[in-house]
KEKOL-426230 format. One line per 4 residues: number of its first residue (from 1); their letters; for each residue x, z, y of N, C-alpha, C. Coordinates in Angstrom, 1 decimal. Each point is the difference from the previous one (the first is absolute). Example, Ala and Ser with C-alpha at 12.3 -4.5 7.8 and 13.67 -1.06 7.14 Angstrom:
// KEKOL-426230
1	as	13.2 7.8 -5.7 -0.9 0.0 1.2 0.9 0.0 1.2 | -0.4 -0.7 1.1 0.9 0.0 1.1 -0.8 0.8 1.1
// end
This chain:
// KEKOL-426230
1	xxxx	-13.8 -24.9 -21.4 0.7 -1.5 -0.7 1.1 -0.1 0.9 | 1.3 -0.4 -0.5 1.0 -0.3 0.5 0.3 -1.6 0.4 | 0.6 -0.2 0.9 0.4 -1.4 0.5 1.4 0.0 -0.1 | 0.6 -1.1 -0.6 1.5 -0.1 -0.1 0.3 -1.0 0.9
5	xxxx	1.3 0.0 0.8 0.3 -1.1 0.7 1.5 -0.1 -0.1 | 0.4 -1.3 0.3 1.4 -0.3 -0.1 0.2 -0.9 1.4 | 1.1 0.6 0.8 0.3 -0.8 1.2 1.4 -0.6 -0.1 | 0.2 -1.1 0.1 1.5 -0.6 -0.1 0.2 -0.7 1.3
9	xxxx	1.3 0.2 0.5 0.5 -0.8 1.3 1.3 -0.1 0.0 | 0.4 -0.8 0.8 1.6 -0.1 0.4 0.1 0.1 1.4 | 0.9 0.7 0.4 0.2 0.3 1.6 1.1 -0.8 0.4 | -0.1 -0.3 1.3 1.0 -0.8 0.7 1.5 0.6 -0.2
13	xxxx	0.8 -0.8 0.0 1.5 0.3 0.0 0.3 1.0 0.9 | -0.4 0.0 1.2 0.4 0.8 1.2 -0.9 1.4 0.0 | -0.6 0.2 -0.9 -0.9 1.3 -0.1 0.8 1.3 0.3 | -0.3 0.6 0.5 0.4 1.6 0.4 -0.6 0.7 -1.4
17	xxxx	1.0 0.4 -1.0 -0.4 0.4 -1.0 -0.4 1.7 0.1 | 0.6 0.6 0.9 -0.3 1.4 0.2 -1.4 0.1 0.6 | -0.3 -1.1 0.9 -1.4 0.1 0.7 -1.0 -0.1 -0.9 | 0.5 -1.2 -1.0 -1.2 -0.4 -1.1 -0.2 0.9 -1.1
21	xxxx	1.1 0.6 -0.3 -0.2 1.3 -0.9 -0.8 0.9 0.5 | 0.2 0.6 1.2 -0.6 1.0 0.7 -1.5 -0.3 0.2 | -0.3 -1.3 0.4 -1.4 -0.3 0.0 -0.7 -0.1 -1.3 | 0.5 -0.4 -1.2 -0.4 0.2 -1.3 -0.2 1.4 -0.2
25	xxxx	0.9 0.9 0.1 -0.1 1.3 -0.4 -1.2 0.6 0.7 | -0.4 -0.1 1.4 -1.0 0.2 0.9 -1.2 -0.5 -0.7 | 0.0 -1.1 -0.2 -1.2 -0.6 -0.8 -0.3 0.8 -1.3 | 0.9 0.2 -0.8 -0.4 0.6 -1.2 -0.5 1.5 0.1
29	xxxx	0.6 0.7 1.2 -0.4 1.3 0.3 -1.6 -0.3 0.7 | -0.4 -0.8 0.5 -1.2 -0.3 0.6 -0.8 -0.1 -1.2 | 0.4 -0.7 -1.0 -1.2 -0.4 -1.2 0.1 1.5 -0.6 | 1.0 0.5 -0.2 -0.3 1.3 -0.8 -0.7 1.1 0.9
33	xxxx	0.2 0.1 1.1 -0.9 1.1 0.8 -1.7 -0.7 0.1 | 0.0 -1.1 -0.1 -1.6 -0.5 -0.2 -0.7 0.5 -1.0 | 0.7 0.0 -1.1 -0.7 0.2 -1.3 1.1 0.6 -1.2 | 0.1 1.2 -0.4 1.1 0.4 -0.7 -0.1 -0.6 -1.2
37	xxxx	-1.0 -0.5 -0.7 0.2 -1.2 -1.2 0.6 -1.2 0.1 | 0.2 -0.6 1.2 0.7 -1.3 0.3 1.2 0.1 -0.7 | 0.4 -1.0 -0.4 1.6 -0.1 -0.6 0.6 -1.4 0.7 | 1.2 0.3 0.8 0.4 -1.1 0.4 1.7 0.0 0.1
41	xxxx	0.6 -1.2 -0.6 1.3 0.0 -0.3 0.6 -1.3 0.4 | 1.1 0.0 1.0 0.6 -1.1 0.3 1.5 -0.2 -0.6 | 0.1 -1.0 -0.2 1.6 -0.5 -0.7 0.5 -1.0 0.7 | 1.4 0.1 0.3 0.8 -1.1 0.4 0.7 -0.6 -1.2
45	xxxx	-0.2 -1.5 -0.1 0.6 -0.6 -1.1 1.4 0.0 -0.1 | 0.7 0.5 -1.2 1.5 0.3 0.1 1.0 -1.2 0.0 | -0.8 -1.3 -0.4 1.1 -1.2 0.0 -0.6 -0.7 1.3 | -0.9 0.3 0.8 -0.3 -0.9 1.2 -0.4 1.3 0.9
49	xxxx	1.0 0.6 0.9 -0.6 1.0 0.9 -1.1 -0.1 0.9 | -0.3 -1.4 0.3 -0.9 -0.4 1.3 -1.5 -0.1 -0.8 | 0.1 0.2 -1.4 -1.5 0.1 -0.8 -0.4 1.4 -0.1 | -1.2 0.3 0.2 -0.7 1.2 -0.1 -1.1 -0.2 -0.8
53	xxxx	-0.4 1.0 -1.0 -1.2 0.0 -0.6 -0.8 1.5 0.1 | -1.1 -0.2 0.3 -0.7 1.4 0.3 -0.9 0.1 -1.4 | -0.5 0.8 -0.5 -1.0 0.3 -1.0 -0.9 1.2 0.4 | -1.3 -0.2 0.1 -0.9 1.0 0.4 -1.0 0.3 -0.8
57	xxxx	-0.4 1.1 -0.3 -1.2 0.4 -0.8 -0.9 0.8 1.3 | -1.3 -0.7 -0.2 -0.7 0.6 1.1 -1.4 0.4 -0.4 | -0.7 1.1 0.5 -1.2 0.5 -0.6 -1.0 -0.9 1.0 | -0.7 -1.0 -0.7 -0.6 -1.1 0.4 -1.0 0.5 1.1
61	xxxx	-0.9 1.0 -0.3 -1.1 0.2 1.1 0.6 0.5 1.3 | 1.0 0.4 0.2 0.7 0.3 1.4 1.0 -1.1 0.3 | 0.2 -1.1 -0.7 0.7 -1.2 0.5 -0.4 -0.4 1.2 | -1.2 -0.3 0.4 -0.4 -0.7 1.4 0.6 0.9 1.0
65	xxxx	-0.2 1.3 0.0 0.6 1.0 1.1 1.4 0.0 0.0 | 0.7 -0.3 -1.0 1.5 -0.2 0.2 0.4 -1.1 0.9 | -0.8 -1.1 -0.4 0.2 -1.4 0.8 -0.4 0.2 1.5 | -0.5 1.0 0.3 -0.5 0.2 1.6 0.9 1.0 0.6
69	xxxx	0.8 0.7 -0.7 0.9 0.9 0.5 1.1 -0.6 1.0 | 0.5 0.8 1.1 0.8 -0.3 0.9 1.4 -0.6 -0.6 | 0.4 1.0 -0.8 1.3 -0.2 -0.7 0.0 -1.2 -1.0 | -1.0 -0.4 -0.5 -0.1 -1.1 -0.9 0.1 -1.4 0.9
73	xxxx	-0.9 0.1 1.1 0.1 -1.3 0.8 1.3 0.1 0.7 | 0.6 1.0 0.4 1.3 -0.2 0.5 1.0 -0.2 -0.8 | 0.2 0.2 -1.4 0.7 -0.4 -0.9 -0.1 -1.4 -0.6 | -1.1 -0.4 -0.1 -0.3 -1.5 -0.3 0.4 -0.8 0.9
77	xxxx	-0.2 0.0 1.4 0.4 -0.6 1.2 1.4 0.0 0.1 | 0.7 1.1 -0.2 1.5 0.0 0.2 0.6 -0.6 -1.3 | -0.4 0.0 -1.1 0.4 -0.7 -1.3 0.0 -1.5 0.3 | -1.2 -0.4 0.5 -0.2 -1.5 -0.2 1.2 -0.6 1.0
81	xxxx	0.3 0.9 1.0 1.0 -0.7 0.9 1.4 0.0 -0.6 | 0.2 1.0 -0.9 1.3 0.1 -0.5 0.5 -1.0 -1.3 | -1.2 -0.6 -0.4 0.0 -0.8 -1.5 0.4 -1.6 0.4 | 0.6 -0.5 -0.9 0.3 -1.5 -0.1 -0.7 -0.7 -1.0
85	xxxx	-0.5 0.9 -1.0 -1.0 -0.5 -1.0 -0.9 1.1 -0.3 | -1.3 -0.2 0.1 -0.9 1.1 -0.4 -0.4 0.7 1.3 | -0.7 1.1 -0.1 -0.1 0.6 -1.4 -1.2 -0.6 -0.8 | 0.4 0.1 -1.3 -1.0 -0.4 -0.7 -0.8 1.0 -0.8
89	xxxx	-1.2 0.2 0.1 -0.8 1.2 -0.6 -0.8 -0.5 -1.1 | 0.3 0.6 -1.2 -1.1 -0.4 -1.1 -0.6 1.6 -0.7 | -1.2 -0.3 -0.5 -0.4 0.9 -0.8 0.2 0.0 -1.1 | 0.4 1.1 -0.8 0.6 0.0 -1.4 -1.2 0.5 -1.1
93	xxxx	0.1 -0.3 -1.1 -0.9 0.7 -0.9 0.9 0.5 -1.0 | -0.3 1.3 -0.1 0.8 1.1 -0.9 -0.3 -0.6 -1.4 | 1.2 -0.2 -0.8 -0.2 -0.1 -1.4 0.5 1.4 -0.7 | 0.9 0.6 0.4 0.6 1.2 -0.9 0.6 0.9 1.0
97	xxxx	0.0 1.2 -0.4 0.7 1.0 0.8 0.6 1.2 -0.6 | 0.9 0.7 0.5 0.4 1.2 -0.7 -0.9 1.3 0.7 | -0.7 -0.3 1.2 -1.0 0.9 0.3 -1.1 0.4 -1.0 | 0.0 1.2 -0.4 -1.1 0.6 -1.0 -1.3 -0.8 0.5
101	xxxx	-0.8 -0.3 -0.7 -1.2 -0.3 0.2 -1.0 0.9 0.8 | 0.0 1.2 -0.3 -0.9 1.0 0.9 0.7 0.2 1.4 | 1.1 -0.4 0.3 0.7 0.2 1.3 -0.4 -1.5 0.5 | 0.0 -1.1 -0.5 -0.3 -1.3 0.5 -1.4 0.0 0.5
105	xxx	-0.9 0.5 -0.8 -1.3 0.2 0.2 -0.2 0.5 1.4 | 0.6 1.2 0.5 -0.1 0.7 1.1 0.3 -1.0 1.3 | 1.0 -0.9 -0.3 0.6 -0.9 1.0 -0.8 -1.2 0.7
// end
């Protein structure tokens, strides 16, 4: 079964964007390395560059292991220090997708 997550936050105006984006890229790499079927994408809002939205699709049975990983704990601690709002984490319920049903069943 897949768990869908949205993370929404606003960073402080004095944030080092290069460091932040590097940390996000490392975090996404760690997620991918932990399980090849995890999907994770980070977006920077075009009209508000301080706002970021992350969407994750996780294989639910291995999700508790993800949350114990050093890269996960390091990133979440780092991110909390960078935020002026959030991070707000929400579990999403998928309604429709372009992913084929047989592919979605494997995730």
